Residue frames relative to the residue before (quaternion, step in Angstrom):
aa qw qx qy qz dx dy dz
M 1.0000 0.0000 0.0000 0.0000 0.00 0.00 0.00
K 0.5632 0.5703 -0.3761 0.4649 3.60 1.26 -0.49
R 0.6551 0.5158 -0.3300 0.4426 3.63 0.94 -0.81
I 0.6344 0.5078 -0.3559 0.4616 3.57 0.99 -0.65
F 0.6641 0.5084 -0.3204 0.4449 3.65 0.93 -0.76
T 0.6336 0.5172 -0.3030 0.4892 3.49 1.21 -0.83
H 0.6465 0.5029 -0.3264 0.4718 3.54 1.00 -0.66
F 0.6112 0.5571 -0.3257 0.4583 3.56 1.14 -0.72
E 0.6423 0.5389 -0.2745 0.4708 3.49 1.04 -0.97
Q 0.6652 0.4937 -0.2978 0.4744 3.59 0.97 -0.94
Q 0.7658 0.4088 -0.1893 0.4590 3.59 0.95 -0.80
K 0.3332 0.8040 -0.4561 0.1858 3.55 1.39 -0.05
R 0.6701 0.4920 -0.3312 0.4463 3.67 0.73 -0.94
R 0.6478 0.5163 -0.3269 0.4548 3.58 0.90 -0.95
L 0.6976 0.4928 -0.2827 0.4366 3.54 0.87 -0.93
Y 0.5917 0.5399 -0.3490 0.4864 3.60 1.13 -0.63
S 0.6745 0.4955 -0.3098 0.4512 3.61 0.82 -0.97
I 0.6792 0.4956 -0.2823 0.4618 3.51 0.91 -1.02
A 0.6436 0.4866 -0.3495 0.4763 3.62 1.04 -0.71
F 0.6373 0.5157 -0.3518 0.4518 3.64 0.92 -0.63
L 0.6609 0.5008 -0.2741 0.4870 3.60 0.99 -0.89
A 0.6692 0.4833 -0.3160 0.4678 3.66 0.96 -0.77
F 0.6537 0.5084 -0.3163 0.4628 3.57 0.99 -0.83
S 0.6507 0.5052 -0.3245 0.4648 3.58 0.93 -0.86
A 0.6403 0.5242 -0.3289 0.4552 3.60 1.00 -0.80
G 0.6736 0.4753 -0.2941 0.4836 3.59 0.84 -0.92
Y 0.6477 0.5049 -0.3368 0.4605 3.60 0.91 -0.71
V 0.7155 0.4499 -0.2775 0.4568 3.61 0.69 -1.10
L 0.5957 0.5803 -0.3524 0.4292 3.67 1.04 -0.72
Y 0.7911 0.2489 -0.1169 0.5465 3.61 0.89 -0.86
S 0.3754 0.7626 -0.4754 0.2268 3.63 0.99 0.32
H 0.6180 0.5467 -0.3648 0.4314 3.60 1.18 -0.25
I 0.6344 0.5264 -0.3320 0.4585 3.61 1.28 -0.22
D 0.1634 -0.7856 0.5933 0.0641 3.68 -0.72 1.07
V 0.3399 0.7139 -0.5345 0.2985 3.60 0.41 1.24
M 0.2922 -0.7294 0.5842 0.2033 3.60 -1.12 0.54
R 0.0594 0.7822 -0.6201 0.0133 3.59 -0.92 0.81
Y 0.8343 0.0071 -0.0681 0.5471 3.58 -0.82 1.01
G 0.6871 -0.5189 0.2558 0.4396 3.54 1.01 0.90
M 0.6632 0.4322 -0.3226 0.5190 3.60 1.20 0.34
P 0.5460 -0.5661 0.4697 0.4009 3.59 -1.18 0.39
L 0.6181 -0.6012 0.3684 0.3476 3.56 -1.08 0.65
P 0.6322 0.5529 -0.3375 0.4251 3.54 1.02 -0.62
V 0.6377 0.5085 -0.3058 0.4912 3.54 1.17 -0.82
L 0.6560 0.5080 -0.3054 0.4672 3.57 0.95 -0.90
T 0.7041 0.4316 -0.3086 0.4719 3.59 0.75 -0.67
G 0.5781 0.5646 -0.3658 0.4618 3.56 1.13 -0.51
L 0.6875 0.4777 -0.2811 0.4692 3.52 0.98 -0.84
V 0.6096 0.5178 -0.3463 0.4902 3.61 1.09 -0.73
Y 0.6264 0.5416 -0.3141 0.4644 3.65 0.92 -0.92
M 0.6759 0.5140 -0.2760 0.4503 3.47 0.86 -1.08
C 0.6862 0.4696 -0.2978 0.4689 3.64 0.72 -1.03
A 0.6941 0.4999 -0.2894 0.4295 3.61 0.81 -0.93
I 0.6980 0.4673 -0.2606 0.4759 3.53 0.94 -0.92
V 0.6722 0.4675 -0.3357 0.4657 3.58 0.86 -0.75
C 0.6090 0.5344 -0.3518 0.4688 3.63 1.03 -0.54
A 0.6467 0.5033 -0.3030 0.4865 3.59 1.01 -0.82
T 0.6622 0.5088 -0.3092 0.4549 3.51 1.01 -0.88
V 0.6366 0.5294 -0.3462 0.4411 3.54 0.94 -0.70
V 0.6470 0.5293 -0.2795 0.4724 3.52 0.95 -0.93
T 0.6902 0.5001 -0.2781 0.4430 3.49 0.87 -1.05
T 0.7095 0.4422 -0.2790 0.4725 3.51 0.84 -1.00
Y 0.6079 0.5341 -0.3673 0.4585 3.68 1.07 -0.39
F 0.7947 0.3388 -0.1427 0.4830 3.54 0.62 -1.15
L 0.7966 0.1265 -0.0983 0.5829 3.66 1.02 -0.58
P 0.1074 -0.8595 0.4969 0.0534 3.59 0.50 1.18
G 0.5690 0.5969 -0.3876 0.4120 3.67 1.19 -0.29
L 0.6785 0.5217 -0.2696 0.4412 3.55 1.27 -0.38
T 0.3815 0.7686 -0.4640 0.2202 3.54 1.17 0.12
K 0.6094 0.5277 -0.3527 0.4751 3.58 1.10 -0.74
V 0.6307 0.5403 -0.3407 0.4406 3.62 1.02 -0.80
T 0.6857 0.4802 -0.3325 0.4344 3.53 0.81 -0.83
D 0.5999 0.5534 -0.3354 0.4705 3.54 1.19 -0.74
A 0.6980 0.4766 -0.2906 0.4485 3.59 0.88 -0.89
V 0.6127 0.5393 -0.3287 0.4750 3.59 1.11 -0.76
A 0.6642 0.5087 -0.3262 0.4399 3.61 0.92 -0.72
V 0.6249 0.5068 -0.3126 0.5049 3.59 1.13 -0.77
T 0.6980 0.4722 -0.2853 0.4565 3.61 0.73 -0.88
R 0.6081 0.5324 -0.3597 0.4663 3.59 1.06 -0.67
L 0.6738 0.4727 -0.3106 0.4754 3.57 0.88 -0.79
G 0.6115 0.5353 -0.3291 0.4809 3.62 1.12 -0.69
F 0.6496 0.5022 -0.3180 0.4740 3.60 0.98 -0.86
A 0.6476 0.5029 -0.3299 0.4678 3.61 0.90 -0.86
L 0.6575 0.5277 -0.3139 0.4367 3.58 0.90 -0.79
W 0.6541 0.5158 -0.2931 0.4693 3.47 1.11 -0.99
I 0.6359 0.5226 -0.3328 0.4602 3.62 1.00 -0.88
A 0.6823 0.5020 -0.2795 0.4520 3.57 0.92 -0.93
A 0.6884 0.4706 -0.2979 0.4647 3.61 0.98 -0.79
T 0.7542 0.3702 -0.2484 0.4821 3.63 0.94 -0.67
Q 0.3500 -0.7491 0.4892 0.2776 3.68 1.31 -0.13
S 0.4649 0.6339 -0.4942 0.3713 3.63 0.98 0.74
H 0.0378 -0.8413 0.5373 -0.0459 3.54 0.43 1.35
E 0.5244 0.6364 -0.4268 0.3714 3.59 1.16 -0.09
L 0.6128 0.5305 -0.3315 0.4827 3.55 1.25 -0.59
A 0.6653 0.4999 -0.3109 0.4592 3.56 0.99 -0.62
A 0.5852 0.5713 -0.3469 0.4591 3.58 1.31 -0.47
S 0.6992 0.4304 -0.2898 0.4918 3.61 1.13 -0.44
P 0.3541 -0.7845 0.4663 0.2044 3.64 -0.33 1.23
V 0.6154 0.5528 -0.3256 0.4580 3.55 1.12 -0.94
L 0.7094 0.4689 -0.2736 0.4495 3.58 0.70 -1.03
G 0.6412 0.5129 -0.3020 0.4844 3.62 1.06 -0.89
A 0.6641 0.4890 -0.3111 0.4723 3.68 0.88 -0.78
T 0.6476 0.5181 -0.3225 0.4563 3.59 0.99 -0.90
I 0.6689 0.4971 -0.3026 0.4625 3.58 0.95 -0.82
V 0.6805 0.4778 -0.3087 0.4619 3.59 0.93 -0.92
V 0.7122 0.4552 -0.2730 0.4593 3.57 0.75 -0.89
G 0.6286 0.4958 -0.3296 0.5005 3.56 1.07 -0.73
G 0.6459 0.5074 -0.3342 0.4623 3.63 0.92 -0.62
A 0.6293 0.5146 -0.3463 0.4683 3.53 1.05 -0.70
I 0.6415 0.5294 -0.3306 0.4459 3.58 0.97 -0.83
V 0.6510 0.5019 -0.3142 0.4750 3.54 0.95 -0.93
L 0.6527 0.5356 -0.3122 0.4355 3.59 0.93 -0.93
L 0.6637 0.4884 -0.2920 0.4855 3.56 1.08 -0.80
Q 0.6644 0.5091 -0.2990 0.4583 3.52 0.99 -0.78
V 0.6241 0.5044 -0.3303 0.4970 3.64 1.03 -0.66
S 0.6753 0.4541 -0.3431 0.4691 3.61 0.80 -0.78
T 0.5996 0.5307 -0.3743 0.4677 3.67 0.98 -0.54
W 0.6665 0.5021 -0.2976 0.4638 3.60 0.87 -0.96
A 0.6659 0.4937 -0.3073 0.4673 3.57 0.93 -0.86
K 0.6316 0.5006 -0.3460 0.4804 3.66 0.96 -0.58
A 0.6350 0.5297 -0.3202 0.4622 3.59 1.02 -0.87
V 0.6860 0.4982 -0.2745 0.4537 3.57 0.92 -1.00
S 0.6506 0.5170 -0.3144 0.4589 3.50 0.94 -0.77
Q 0.6421 0.5138 -0.3167 0.4726 3.55 1.05 -0.80
V 0.6523 0.5038 -0.3149 0.4705 3.59 0.97 -0.89
L 0.6900 0.4886 -0.2877 0.4499 3.61 0.86 -0.85
S 0.6944 0.4581 -0.2991 0.4675 3.54 1.04 -0.68
T 0.7176 0.4502 -0.2748 0.4549 3.64 1.01 -0.49
D 0.7527 0.4358 -0.2227 0.4403 3.56 0.91 -0.90
M 0.7655 0.3521 -0.1795 0.5078 3.56 1.07 -0.69
P 0.4315 -0.6498 0.5375 0.3204 3.65 -0.95 0.64
G 0.5461 -0.6353 0.4528 0.3050 3.48 -1.20 0.68
P 0.6439 -0.5042 0.3550 0.4529 3.57 -1.18 0.20
L 0.7145 -0.4779 0.3316 0.3887 3.57 -1.31 0.37
W 0.7053 0.4705 -0.2784 0.4512 3.59 0.94 -0.92
T 0.6774 0.4753 -0.3116 0.4671 3.70 1.14 -0.12
S 0.4953 0.6812 -0.4222 0.3353 3.49 1.34 -0.15
P 0.4681 -0.6873 0.4664 0.3016 3.64 -0.85 0.90
T 0.7629 0.2764 -0.1912 0.5523 3.63 1.07 -0.48
P 0.4783 -0.6885 0.4368 0.3262 3.59 -0.82 0.79
Q 0.3469 -0.7423 0.5449 0.1782 3.51 -0.97 0.78
P 0.3992 -0.6999 0.5035 0.3119 3.69 -0.81 0.80
V 0.2738 -0.7453 0.5855 0.1635 3.55 -1.06 0.78
A 0.3096 -0.7454 0.5598 0.1875 3.59 -0.79 1.00
V 0.1645 -0.7763 0.6051 0.0640 3.53 -0.83 1.08
R 0.2117 -0.7711 0.5914 0.1039 3.66 -0.76 0.97
S 0.2406 -0.7512 0.5921 0.1652 3.52 -0.89 0.90
A 0.4499 -0.7245 0.4738 0.2197 3.52 -1.08 0.90
């Protein structure tokens, strides 16, 4: 039990950020509905349900499968992006289909992780193979002046 609490303390910042992203996604996804449930507006209630479910899943995933922590982060970001896209385009039919929504969110997370991997690889190649610009050189370079 002590290991679980230690793990929770180590992952606290990640869990706070995922909780914020999950609540925001739940709120935005249902922000068009003006209904009260249990004395709360429905967007707030769904945001809290999203937050609780996703944070619990993240805790379990990061504890038992620590190699998937980047995936949980990417899924949280793409879930919020999906919710913002649904709210902006008013295409709530897409949000009503769980299979389509999950495919878009997980596929977006895979693309996001792949793009970040490619960006790291490109920055490493550019920093090792090419010399930096003249103004970032630690030693001044002589400039050859040609007379006409």
